[in-house]
N, C-alpha and C positions, 0 to 999 in steps of 0.2 A: 718527321718526328713530331709527336704531341707536344705542342709548345708549352702548354701549362701542366703537362705531366698528367698522370693517371691517378685520381684519388682512390686509394685502396679502402673498400668497405668490408665489413664483416661478411662472410659468405654463409649463406643458408644451406641447409641440408640438400635441397634440390641442386643447387649450384655445385656443391661438392661432389655429389653423385654424377653429374654430367661431366664435370672435369676429370673424374676417376676413370669414366667410361671412355672418353676422349683419349686420355692418356694411355689407356690400355690398347685402344686401336692404333694409336701412333707406334707403339713399341712392337705391335704385330706387324704392322705395315713396314717399318724400318728394318725389321729382321729377315724379311723375305725378299728385299730388293738390294741391288748394289749400285754404288755411284759409277756413272760413266759406263754402264754395262753395254757389251757389244756382243750381240748373239753370234751363234755358229755361222749362219749364212752370211751375215755382214762380214765377219772375219775372213771368210773364204773369198768373198768378192774383192775385199780390200787388197788381198795378197795376190790374187789372180789377175786383177784388172789390167789391162794395157791400153794406154791411149787415153783420150778425152772421153769422160762419161758424165756429161752434165746432169742428165735426169736422175740417174742412180744416186750421184752424190748429193743432190738437192733432197732427195727423199731420205737418204740416210741422215743428213744433217737435220732435217725437220723431225724425224722420228727421235733423234738423239735428245733434242730439247723437250719434246713432249713426253719422254719418258725419264728426263733427268730431274728427278725429284729434288736433288741438292740445288740446282739452279733455281727450280720454281719455288722452293721454300725461301731462298735468299730474296728473290723477286717480290714474294709475298710480303716479306718483312719490310721491303723497301717501299712498297706502295700502300702499306697498311694505313698510314695516317696522311696519305697524299689524296686530296680532294679535288685539286684543280688539274685539268687536263695538261696544262703547260708544264706543271711541276712533274707530272707522271713521265711525260715525253722526255724531259730533261734528264731525270734519274735513269729512266731505261736506256736512253741514248748513251750515257756514260758507262753503263754496264756493258752495253752492246759494243762500244768502242773497245774498252779493255779486254773483253772476251775475245773479240775478233782479231786483234793485234797479236796477242800471244799464241792464239790457235793457229793463224796463218804463218806468221814468221818463226814460231817454235818449231813447227814441222819442217818449214824449208831450210832452217839453219841448224837443225837437229839440237835444239835448247830442250833439255828435259831434266826432270828432277825425280827423286823417288816417288813412285805413284801413291804409295801409303801416306807419305809426308804432305804432299800437295792436296789429297783428299782430306787429310786431316785439318788442313788449313782452311779448306773449304767449309768443313764443318764448323770451324770456328767463326767463319764469316756470317753464318746463320746465327750462332750465338750473339755475336756482336750486334746483328740488326735487332734481335728481340730486346736485348739488353738496352740498346739505344732507344727503341720505342718506348720503353718503360721509364726513360729519363734517368737511367742508371748512372751515365757519367756526370750529370749535374748533381745527383744525389751524393755520390761518393767522392768525386773529384772536384766538383765545383766548376767545371768547364766543359764545354761542348765540342767534340772532334768536328772537323770539316766533314759534313756528311756526304757531299758531292764527291770530295776526293776519295773518301772511304770506299764508296760504291765503285769509283773508277778503278782503284788499286785492287779491291777484291774481284773485280771483273778480270783483271790481269790474271789473277791466280786461277779463276775458273777456266779461262781459256787454255792456260799452261797445263792444267790437269788433264784436258782432253788431248791437247798436243802430246803430251807425254804417253798417253795410251795409244794414239794413232801411230807413233813412231815404233811400237812393238810389232806392227804389222809389215814393217819393211816395204812399203809401198813403192812401186816403180818410180823413179825420178822423172822419166819423160812425161812432160805436160802436167806435172804434179800441181804446179801453181794454179792452173785452170781448174783442176778437180777440187783443190782446196778452196778456191774462190766459190765454187758452186756449192761446196759443202757449207761454207759461211753463210752463204744466202739462204741455204735450206734451214741452217740453225735460227736465223732471223724470222723466217717464216713460221717455224714452229713456235718461236718465242711469242710472235704476233697472236697466233691462235690460242696458245695458252693464256696470255695476259688477257685476251678478249673474254675468254671463259672466266677466269678468275675476277676480272673487273665487274662482269655482269653479276656474278654471286655476291661480291662485295657491296655493289651498289644496291642490290636488293636488301641485303642484310642491314645496310646503314639506314634504311628507313625505320628501323626499330631501335628502341633505346638499348636492347641488349647487346648491341654492337659495342657500345661503349662500356656497359656493365662487365662484359666478358673480355674487354680489352686486356686486362691483366692476365687473365688465364690463357688467351690466345697467344700472346707474346711469350708466356713462360712456356707454353707447349712448345712454341717455336724454337726457344732456347734448348729445350729438352731434346728435341730432335737433332739440333746441331751437336749437342754434347754426345748423343748416342752415335752419331757418325763419326765424330772425333775419336771417341773411345774405340770404336770398332776398327778404324784405321790405325790407331796406334798399336792396338793389339796385334794387327796384321804385320805392321812393321817390326815389332819385337820378335815375332815368331819367324819372321823372314830372315832376320840377321844370323 
């Protein structure tokens, strides 16, 4: 989190134009993708697979993370104001721990919740992180939540969301734990690749003053993306009742 909070300055016309353009792109992007999407070929494989399939489950796990924009948006918020490698490793590890626990044990023990509700909570996790980065809790409530605990808890929700989706495919129980372990490892491989790409871009941008100048806009857009996801999922829940 930005310790001294962000100083909000008046925006010039160029800044406003850029922010509006980015906002439009975010809305278009969010409208054509779905959280925890599983394509038809993957669905068919999950339902038909028999026995141990380490390679395919590694691949599916990695692909899920690389295309899971909800996870990536949350992680982007988590590392936005983290500059030390040690801090990045701690926070990402906490998210990984939470995500892995509920994904693995959620499927094994058939722990599931309504898919729309869990994805709506995941959307709120993105809103939380953007709001936290802007010092919103200190400004409005005069106190700061435990950021490490929050990342761990939201990691549990992110993993439970995927566990709920995987249970829809009624995968064979024989050797299921081995395949789930491979899937989890694949998720972490995908997360590592995605973070490497994100950190490379962030470190390049951090060389310029615009990184901090646009910090408010960046995290506001992050919150907007989370709210869009939340609204989309809640609408789906209402229509499904």
